[in-house]
MDAnalysis code that builds the backbone (N, CA, C; Angstrom):
import MDAnalysis as mda
import numpy as np

u = mda.Universe.empty(324, n_residues=108, atom_resindex=np.repeat(np.arange(108), 3), trajectory=True)
u.add_TopologyAttr("name", ["N", "CA", "C"] * 108)
u.add_TopologyAttr("resid", np.arange(1, 109))
u.add_TopologyAttr("resname", ["MET", "PRO", "ALA", "TRP", "GLU", "VAL", "LEU", "PRO", "ASP", "GLN", "LEU", "PRO", "PRO", "VAL", "ALA", "ALA", "VAL", "GLN", "LYS", "LEU", "LEU", "ARG", "ALA", "LEU", "ALA", "ASP", "PRO", "VAL", "ARG", "LEU", "GLU", "MET", "VAL", "ARG", "ARG", "LEU", "ALA", "ALA", "HIS", "PRO", "ALA", "ALA", "GLU", "ALA", "PRO", "CYS", "SER", "ASP", "LEU", "TYR", "ASP", "GLY", "LEU", "ASN", "LYS", "SER", "THR", "ALA", "THR", "HIS", "HIS", "PHE", "LYS", "ILE", "LEU", "VAL", "GLU", "ALA", "GLY", "ILE", "LEU", "HIS", "PRO", "VAL", "MET", "VAL", "GLY", "PRO", "SER", "ARG", "GLY", "HIS", "ARG", "LEU", "ARG", "ARG", "ALA", "SER", "LEU", "GLN", "GLU", "ALA", "VAL", "PRO", "GLY", "LEU", "LEU", "ASP", "ALA", "LEU", "MET", "GLY", "ALA", "LEU", "ALA", "ARG", "GLU", "THR"])
u.atoms.positions = np.array([
    [-3.654, -7.008, -20.078],
    [-3.407, -6.811, -18.650],
    [-2.611, -8.022, -18.130],
    [-1.528, -7.772, -17.384],
    [-0.744, -8.871, -16.830],
    [-1.577, -9.703, -15.883],
    [-1.205, -10.975, -15.728],
    [-1.940, -11.898, -14.858],
    [-1.964, -11.440, -13.406],
    [-0.936, -10.767, -12.957],
    [-0.842, -10.357, -11.544],
    [-1.650, -9.097, -11.246],
    [-1.995, -8.330, -12.300],
    [-2.750, -7.082, -12.094],
    [-4.217, -7.428, -11.823],
    [-4.795, -6.777, -10.843],
    [-6.152, -7.078, -10.400],
    [-7.077, -5.905, -10.838],
    [-8.193, -6.245, -11.421],
    [-9.187, -5.234, -11.762],
    [-9.764, -4.650, -10.478],
    [-10.122, -3.359, -10.505],
    [-10.638, -2.730, -9.278],
    [-11.814, -3.457, -8.637],
    [-12.722, -4.029, -9.467],
    [-13.883, -4.715, -8.914],
    [-13.546, -6.101, -8.352],
    [-12.325, -6.559, -8.547],
    [-11.889, -7.864, -8.030],
    [-10.942, -7.747, -6.843],
    [-10.717, -6.539, -6.368],
    [-9.826, -6.337, -5.225],
    [-10.487, -6.880, -3.947],
    [-9.693, -7.324, -3.023],
    [-10.272, -7.751, -1.744],
    [-10.815, -6.520, -1.024],
    [-11.835, -6.710, -0.195],
    [-12.329, -5.572, 0.563],
    [-11.261, -5.095, 1.573],
    [-11.391, -3.881, 1.996],
    [-10.499, -3.394, 3.046],
    [-10.777, -4.246, 4.276],
    [-9.710, -4.714, 4.882],
    [-9.808, -5.640, 6.008],
    [-10.329, -4.948, 7.269],
    [-10.679, -5.760, 8.241],
    [-11.091, -5.254, 9.552],
    [-9.899, -4.484, 10.164],
    [-10.198, -3.613, 11.108],
    [-9.199, -2.735, 11.689],
    [-8.003, -3.543, 12.240],
    [-8.276, -4.647, 12.918],
    [-7.174, -5.454, 13.488],
    [-6.191, -5.912, 12.399],
    [-6.717, -6.397, 11.280],
    [-5.850, -6.857, 10.192],
    [-5.114, -5.689, 9.553],
    [-5.781, -4.550, 9.401],
    [-5.143, -3.370, 8.850],
    [-3.957, -2.951, 9.719],
    [-4.207, -2.872, 11.025],
    [-3.146, -2.470, 11.930],
    [-1.995, -3.464, 11.958],
    [-2.305, -4.742, 11.850],
    [-1.257, -5.774, 11.810],
    [-0.413, -5.594, 10.546],
    [-1.054, -5.306, 9.425],
    [-0.319, -5.110, 8.178],
    [0.547, -3.872, 8.255],
    [0.069, -2.827, 8.901],
    [0.819, -1.559, 8.981],
    [1.798, -1.534, 10.159],
    [1.761, -2.537, 11.010],
    [2.670, -2.557, 12.169],
    [4.107, -2.819, 11.784],
    [4.323, -3.442, 10.649],
    [5.695, -3.707, 10.198],
    [6.312, -2.433, 9.643],
    [7.489, -2.031, 10.118],
    [8.109, -0.771, 9.659],
    [8.335, -0.724, 8.143],
    [8.660, -1.851, 7.519],
    [8.884, -1.861, 6.075],
    [7.582, -1.558, 5.330],
    [6.500, -2.215, 5.753],
    [5.217, -1.993, 5.075],
    [4.701, -0.580, 5.332],
    [4.897, -0.086, 6.514],
    [4.458, 1.274, 6.837],
    [5.209, 2.281, 5.962],
    [6.513, 2.042, 5.764],
    [7.292, 2.919, 4.900],
    [6.815, 2.853, 3.440],
    [6.444, 1.649, 2.990],
    [5.906, 1.518, 1.622],
    [4.644, 2.361, 1.466],
    [3.772, 2.276, 2.446],
    [2.519, 3.057, 2.414],
    [2.818, 4.545, 2.515],
    [3.762, 4.924, 3.362],
    [4.120, 6.329, 3.519],
    [4.614, 6.901, 2.188],
    [5.466, 6.140, 1.499],
    [5.981, 6.598, 0.222],
    [4.860, 6.778, -0.822],
    [3.917, 5.834, -0.824],
    [2.797, 5.965, -1.747],
    [1.910, 7.140, -1.406],
    [1.655, 7.318, -0.113],
    [0.802, 8.438, 0.315],
    [1.420, 9.781, -0.024],
    [2.747, 9.846, -0.045],
    [3.438, 11.104, -0.339],
    [3.561, 11.327, -1.849],
    [3.366, 10.297, -2.647],
    [3.483, 10.419, -4.099],
    [2.268, 11.128, -4.652],
    [2.452, 12.099, -5.554],
    [1.312, 12.897, -6.069],
    [0.194, 12.052, -6.656],
    [0.517, 10.976, -7.364],
    [-0.516, 10.156, -7.989],
    [-0.955, 8.998, -7.075],
    [-0.329, 8.876, -5.900],
    [-0.592, 7.763, -4.962],
    [-0.358, 6.415, -5.625],
    [0.533, 6.395, -6.638],
    [0.961, 5.130, -7.245],
    [2.400, 5.279, -7.673],
    [3.111, 4.156, -7.657],
    [4.522, 4.203, -8.002],
    [5.000, 2.795, -8.361],
    [6.088, 2.713, -9.124],
    [6.685, 1.397, -9.390],
    [7.119, 0.765, -8.073],
    [7.075, -0.550, -8.022],
    [7.462, -1.263, -6.810],
    [8.841, -0.846, -6.309],
    [9.781, -0.694, -7.236],
    [11.161, -0.389, -6.842],
    [11.309, 0.953, -6.153],
    [10.337, 1.859, -6.307],
    [10.382, 3.150, -5.642],
    [9.900, 3.086, -4.199],
    [9.344, 1.938, -3.804],
    [8.670, 1.863, -2.516],
    [9.482, 1.194, -1.414],
    [10.698, 0.759, -1.730],
    [11.527, 0.128, -0.701],
    [13.000, 0.285, -1.029],
    [13.821, 0.172, 0.007],
    [15.274, 0.164, -0.126],
    [15.824, -1.011, 0.700],
    [16.877, -1.609, 0.207],
    [17.601, -2.603, 1.001],
    [16.905, -3.933, 1.194],
    [15.927, -4.268, 0.355],
    [15.243, -5.555, 0.444],
    [15.463, -6.314, -0.854],
    [15.471, -7.644, -0.754],
    [15.499, -8.397, -2.006],
    [14.065, -8.461, -2.522],
    [13.915, -8.798, -3.801],
    [12.595, -8.767, -4.427],
    [11.601, -9.706, -3.784],
    [12.057, -10.881, -3.363],
    [11.098, -11.836, -2.768],
    [10.550, -11.318, -1.447],
    [11.379, -10.652, -0.650],
    [10.909, -10.088, 0.610],
    [9.952, -8.941, 0.337],
    [10.291, -8.078, -0.624],
    [9.395, -6.979, -0.968],
    [8.075, -7.521, -1.475],
    [8.085, -8.552, -2.279],
    [6.863, -9.154, -2.792],
    [5.987, -9.662, -1.661],
    [6.601, -10.266, -0.648],
    [5.864, -10.740, 0.505],
    [5.150, -9.581, 1.200],
    [5.857, -8.474, 1.394],
    [5.255, -7.308, 2.048],
    [4.131, -6.731, 1.198],
    [4.326, -6.638, -0.115],
    [3.256, -6.128, -0.999],
    [2.023, -7.028, -0.903],
    [2.226, -8.325, -0.886],
    [1.108, -9.280, -0.816],
    [0.269, -9.025, 0.439],
    [0.905, -8.817, 1.570],
    [0.184, -8.567, 2.825],
    [-0.627, -7.265, 2.719],
    [-0.027, -6.231, 2.129],
    [-0.727, -4.960, 1.988],
    [-1.899, -5.061, 1.004],
    [-1.749, -5.838, -0.061],
    [-2.843, -6.029, -1.008],
    [-3.966, -6.817, -0.322],
    [-3.627, -7.897, 0.383],
    [-4.641, -8.712, 1.042],
    [-5.389, -7.947, 2.129],
    [-4.723, -6.948, 2.737],
    [-5.384, -6.140, 3.735],
    [-6.261, -5.035, 3.116],
    [-6.202, -4.907, 1.789],
    [-7.023, -3.927, 1.106],
    [-6.398, -2.545, 1.066],
    [-5.104, -2.458, 1.311],
    [-4.400, -1.162, 1.349],
    [-3.859, -0.769, -0.009],
    [-3.371, -1.762, -0.778],
    [-2.747, -1.452, -2.077],
    [-3.502, -2.155, -3.204],
    [-3.364, -1.600, -4.387],
    [-3.913, -2.156, -5.623],
    [-2.756, -2.325, -6.606],
    [-2.415, -3.577, -6.998],
    [-1.340, -3.782, -7.962],
    [-1.746, -3.268, -9.346],
    [-0.866, -2.440, -9.943],
    [-1.148, -1.842, -11.252],
    [0.157, -1.760, -12.063],
    [0.006, -1.457, -13.320],
    [1.160, -1.125, -14.158],
    [1.398, 0.367, -14.019],
    [2.641, 0.744, -13.803],
    [3.034, 2.146, -13.718],
    [4.082, 2.332, -14.817],
    [3.641, 2.854, -15.945],
    [4.515, 2.890, -17.124],
    [4.794, 1.471, -17.515],
    [6.071, 1.143, -17.756],
    [6.426, -0.219, -18.164],
    [6.674, -1.154, -16.965],
    [6.477, -0.674, -15.760],
    [6.852, -1.432, -14.580],
    [5.648, -1.847, -13.752],
    [5.859, -2.907, -12.977],
    [4.853, -3.267, -11.979],
    [4.882, -2.244, -10.879],
    [3.709, -1.967, -10.329],
    [3.635, -0.986, -9.272],
    [2.421, -1.200, -8.399],
    [2.166, -0.224, -7.549],
    [1.028, -0.285, -6.661],
    [0.390, 1.076, -6.526],
    [-0.902, 1.072, -6.309],
    [-1.667, 2.291, -6.072],
    [-2.254, 2.192, -4.666],
    [-2.194, 3.262, -3.939],
    [-2.788, 3.327, -2.600],
    [-4.295, 3.430, -2.755],
    [-5.026, 2.608, -2.031],
    [-6.493, 2.605, -2.100],
    [-7.059, 3.611, -1.084],
    [-6.668, 4.845, -1.262],
    [-7.010, 5.904, -0.289],
    [-8.527, 6.025, -0.070],
    [-9.300, 6.076, -1.127],
    [-10.753, 6.251, -0.978],
    [-11.382, 5.065, -0.270],
    [-10.966, 3.870, -0.621],
    [-11.509, 2.665, 0.033],
    [-11.150, 2.645, 1.505],
    [-9.908, 3.004, 1.814],
    [-9.486, 3.068, 3.244],
    [-10.283, 4.120, 3.993],
    [-10.465, 5.293, 3.381],
    [-11.196, 6.358, 4.039],
    [-12.638, 5.939, 4.309],
    [-13.228, 5.222, 3.379],
    [-14.613, 4.777, 3.545],
    [-14.703, 3.722, 4.655],
    [-13.753, 2.793, 4.674],
    [-13.813, 1.696, 5.660],
    [-13.374, 2.121, 7.054],
    [-12.341, 2.974, 7.127],
    [-11.780, 3.371, 8.418],
    [-11.456, 4.876, 8.326],
    [-12.455, 5.712, 8.453],
    [-12.253, 7.156, 8.274],
    [-11.141, 7.723, 9.161],
    [-10.233, 8.434, 8.523],
    [-9.168, 9.144, 9.235],
    [-7.929, 8.322, 9.575],
    [-7.983, 7.012, 9.409],
    [-6.820, 6.168, 9.799],
    [-5.573, 6.538, 9.022],
    [-5.673, 6.576, 7.720],
    [-4.487, 6.848, 6.898],
    [-3.937, 8.240, 7.193],
    [-4.791, 9.227, 7.243],
    [-4.340, 10.608, 7.537],
    [-3.688, 10.696, 8.906],
    [-4.261, 10.018, 9.897],
    [-3.680, 10.042, 11.243],
    [-2.300, 9.385, 11.261],
    [-2.157, 8.256, 10.578],
    [-0.851, 7.580, 10.511],
    [0.197, 8.416, 9.797],
    [-0.194, 8.999, 8.664],
    [0.751, 9.804, 7.902],
    [1.140, 11.070, 8.682],
    [0.184, 11.654, 9.386],
    [0.483, 12.820, 10.204],
    [1.438, 12.482, 11.326],
    [1.210, 11.321, 11.966],
    [2.101, 10.901, 13.062],
    [3.522, 10.645, 12.527],
    [3.603, 10.002, 11.369],
    [4.941, 9.756, 10.778],
    [5.651, 11.047, 10.436],
    [4.907, 12.013, 9.912],
    [5.517, 13.306, 9.557],
    [6.042, 14.021, 10.784],
    [5.351, 13.891, 11.905],
    [5.809, 14.547, 13.145],
    [7.049, 13.866, 13.720],
    [7.243, 12.585, 13.404],
    [8.407, 11.847, 13.937],
    [9.695, 12.206, 13.228],
    [9.591, 12.716, 12.003],
    [10.794, 12.988, 11.233],
    [11.278, 14.393, 11.393],
])
């Protein structure tokens, strides 16, 4: 297992609502989460989750989402990737993710 990959039992807890909303308030991070939520496996290589960013900026955004308890860093095939922590989010803040994704879908 790569050093950056975190075992499920070592993930940070899902953050308080204020921290979650702060993490999701950034349009880039919200789009990353939207792409993962739309993915059938709810996981994807990092490069599939953003456009037009350099790697260091994307890494910064991923770090915030992981620390907020939204993403889980994993290997996706041969690449680094992330998995959406849908069950953990639903348990901590029921309906938040579905409400956000529904609102985003209505905007497009």
